[in-house]
C-alpha positions as CSV (number, residue, x, y, z in Angstrom):
1,X,-16.5,37.2,67.9
2,X,-20.5,37.2,66.2
3,X,-19.4,33.4,65.2
4,X,-19.6,31.7,68.0
5,X,-19.5,27.7,67.5
6,X,-19.4,28.7,64.0
7,X,-17.4,26.1,63.2
8,X,-17.0,22.6,65.5
9,X,-16.3,20.4,64.1
10,X,-13.4,21.4,61.9
11,X,-9.9,21.4,62.6
12,X,-7.0,24.9,62.5
13,X,-4.0,24.5,62.8
14,X,-1.8,27.4,64.1
15,X,1.5,27.5,62.9
16,X,3.8,29.4,64.7
17,X,8.1,28.8,65.7
18,X,10.2,30.4,68.5
19,X,10.3,34.2,68.5
20,X,5.8,34.4,67.7
21,X,3.8,37.7,68.6
22,X,2.5,36.6,71.8
23,X,-0.1,39.2,72.2
24,X,-1.4,37.7,68.2
25,X,-1.6,34.2,69.0
26,X,-3.4,34.5,72.1
27,X,-5.5,37.4,70.0
28,X,-6.6,35.2,67.2
29,X,-6.4,31.8,69.5
30,X,-9.1,33.1,72.0
31,X,-11.2,34.2,69.1
32,X,-10.9,30.5,67.5
33,X,-11.5,28.8,70.0
34,X,-15.1,30.8,71.0
35,X,-16.4,29.1,67.3
36,X,-16.0,26.3,68.8
37,X,-13.0,24.8,66.4
38,X,-10.3,22.2,67.2
39,X,-7.1,23.8,67.8
40,X,-3.9,22.5,67.4
41,X,-0.5,24.4,67.2
42,X,2.0,22.9,65.0
43,X,5.3,23.7,65.2
44,X,8.9,23.0,64.1
45,X,9.7,23.0,67.9
46,X,8.9,20.0,70.4
47,X,6.9,20.4,73.0
48,X,6.6,23.9,73.4
49,X,6.6,26.9,72.2
50,X,8.1,30.3,72.8
51,X,6.4,34.0,72.5
52,X,8.0,37.1,71.7
53,X,6.4,39.9,74.3
54,X,7.3,43.6,74.3
55,X,10.8,43.7,73.3
56,X,11.7,40.0,75.0
57,X,10.8,36.6,75.4
58,X,7.4,35.7,76.7
59,X,5.0,32.8,77.3
60,X,5.6,29.4,76.9
61,X,2.8,27.2,74.6
62,X,2.6,23.8,73.8
63,X,2.5,22.7,70.9
64,X,0.1,20.2,69.6
65,X,1.4,18.9,66.9
66,X,5.7,18.4,65.1
67,X,5.8,20.1,61.9
68,X,7.7,17.3,60.2
69,X,4.8,15.4,60.9
70,X,2.2,17.3,59.9
71,X,0.4,17.3,56.4
72,X,-2.0,19.7,55.5
73,X,-4.7,16.9,55.0
74,X,-4.6,16.8,58.8
75,X,-6.0,20.0,59.3
76,X,-9.4,22.3,57.4
77,X,-7.1,25.9,58.1
78,X,-4.4,27.3,59.3
79,X,-3.6,30.6,60.4
80,X,0.1,31.5,60.7
81,X,0.7,35.1,63.4
82,X,3.5,37.5,62.6
83,X,6.6,37.9,64.8
84,X,9.8,38.1,62.5
85,X,11.9,36.0,64.9
86,X,9.0,33.0,64.0
87,X,8.8,34.3,60.1
88,X,12.3,33.7,59.5
89,X,12.6,30.3,61.1
90,X,9.4,29.0,58.9
91,X,10.6,30.5,55.9
92,X,13.5,28.5,56.4
93,X,12.4,25.6,56.8
94,X,11.5,23.6,54.3
95,X,8.4,21.4,56.4
96,X,7.3,24.9,56.4
97,X,7.2,24.9,52.6
98,X,5.5,21.9,51.9
99,X,2.7,21.9,55.4
100,X,2.0,25.3,53.0
101,X,1.6,24.1,49.3
102,X,-0.7,21.2,50.9
103,X,-3.7,23.8,51.7
104,X,-2.7,26.5,49.2
105,X,-2.7,23.6,46.6
106,X,-6.2,22.6,47.7
107,X,-7.3,26.2,48.1
108,X,-8.4,25.4,51.5
109,X,-8.4,28.3,54.1
110,X,-5.3,30.1,54.8
111,X,-4.6,32.8,56.9
112,X,-1.4,35.3,57.3
113,X,-1.1,38.2,60.1
114,X,1.9,40.7,59.5
115,X,5.3,39.5,57.8
116,X,3.9,36.1,57.8
117,X,3.1,36.1,54.0
118,X,6.7,35.8,53.9
119,X,6.4,31.9,54.5
120,X,4.2,31.9,51.6
121,X,6.5,33.7,49.2
122,X,8.5,30.2,47.6
123,X,7.6,29.5,43.9
124,X,4.3,30.1,42.7
125,X,2.5,30.1,45.3
126,X,1.6,33.9,45.2
127,X,1.4,34.2,41.5
128,X,-1.6,36.5,40.9
129,X,-2.4,36.4,44.8
130,X,-3.7,39.8,46.2
131,X,-2.1,40.3,49.7
132,X,-2.8,43.1,52.8
133,X,0.9,42.5,54.0
134,X,3.4,45.2,55.6
135,X,5.1,47.5,53.8
136,X,8.3,45.9,55.5
137,X,7.8,42.3,52.8
138,X,5.7,44.9,49.8
139,X,9.1,44.4,47.7
140,X,9.1,40.7,48.1
141,X,5.8,40.5,47.5
142,X,6.6,42.2,44.0
143,X,8.9,40.3,42.9
144,X,7.3,37.0,43.5
145,X,4.5,38.4,40.8
146,X,1.0,39.2,43.9
147,X,-0.6,42.2,44.3
148,X,-0.6,44.4,46.9
149,X,-4.0,45.6,48.0
150,X,-3.6,49.0,50.0
151,X,-6.8,47.9,52.2
152,X,-5.8,46.4,56.2
153,X,-7.6,42.7,54.9
154,X,-7.2,41.0,51.1
155,X,-9.4,37.8,50.8
156,X,-8.1,36.6,47.8
157,X,-10.5,32.8,47.1
158,X,-9.3,31.7,50.4
159,X,-5.8,32.9,51.3
160,X,-6.5,35.5,53.7
161,X,-4.1,38.3,54.7
162,X,-4.1,41.4,57.4
163,X,-1.6,43.9,58.5
164,X,-2.8,46.3,61.2
165,X,-5.8,43.8,63.7
166,X,-5.9,40.7,64.0
167,X,-10.1,40.7,64.3
168,X,-10.6,41.4,61.6
169,X,-8.7,38.9,59.8
170,X,-10.2,35.9,62.6
171,X,-13.3,37.0,61.0
172,X,-12.7,36.9,57.2
173,X,-10.9,33.7,58.1
174,X,-14.3,31.6,59.9
175,X,-16.2,33.2,56.4
176,X,-13.6,31.5,54.3
177,X,-13.9,27.9,56.2
178,X,-17.5,28.1,56.7
179,X,-18.0,28.6,52.7
180,X,-15.0,25.6,51.9
181,X,-16.1,23.1,50.1
182,X,-13.6,20.6,49.0
183,X,-12.9,19.5,46.0
184,X,-15.1,15.5,44.9
185,X,-11.6,14.4,44.5
186,X,-10.2,15.2,48.1
187,X,-12.9,13.7,49.6
188,X,-12.5,10.6,48.4
């Protein structure tokens, strides 16, 4: 990856619940560690969170931050891997909506892979946004007044979405983090 040590001093949250796709997590985690960012796994689960791999439960990963006590202002950016099990769990948790709304309202970098865009399909967070999502959730995105891109990756301001390969999404996400400038009131 071309971004070695590009994010030193940045805090990036990886938001997951039990059932996240293990291959997505390991790929994005490795690439984000290479950027020098401080990575924290945020989860509604306490202690450890269990992945899904090849149709079965996979490895356990330590959750560094508990979702109910995590705030968007604790982080510079957030990324959410795919996996229908964990996306359904996160979508049903009101703490997820609170956490993600903070990033979206502050226009902080957000990356959502595969079906993870469902977690921000609340209220008006997707209205007039362009997203790249799997076929399974295209209809939901249209209902939320989002434009569905035909491309594999879409970048709409600081919102990065992708649907086929994790590495190109992580690259776009890193570029967004590098270019992010907090609002003056946010820094005060």
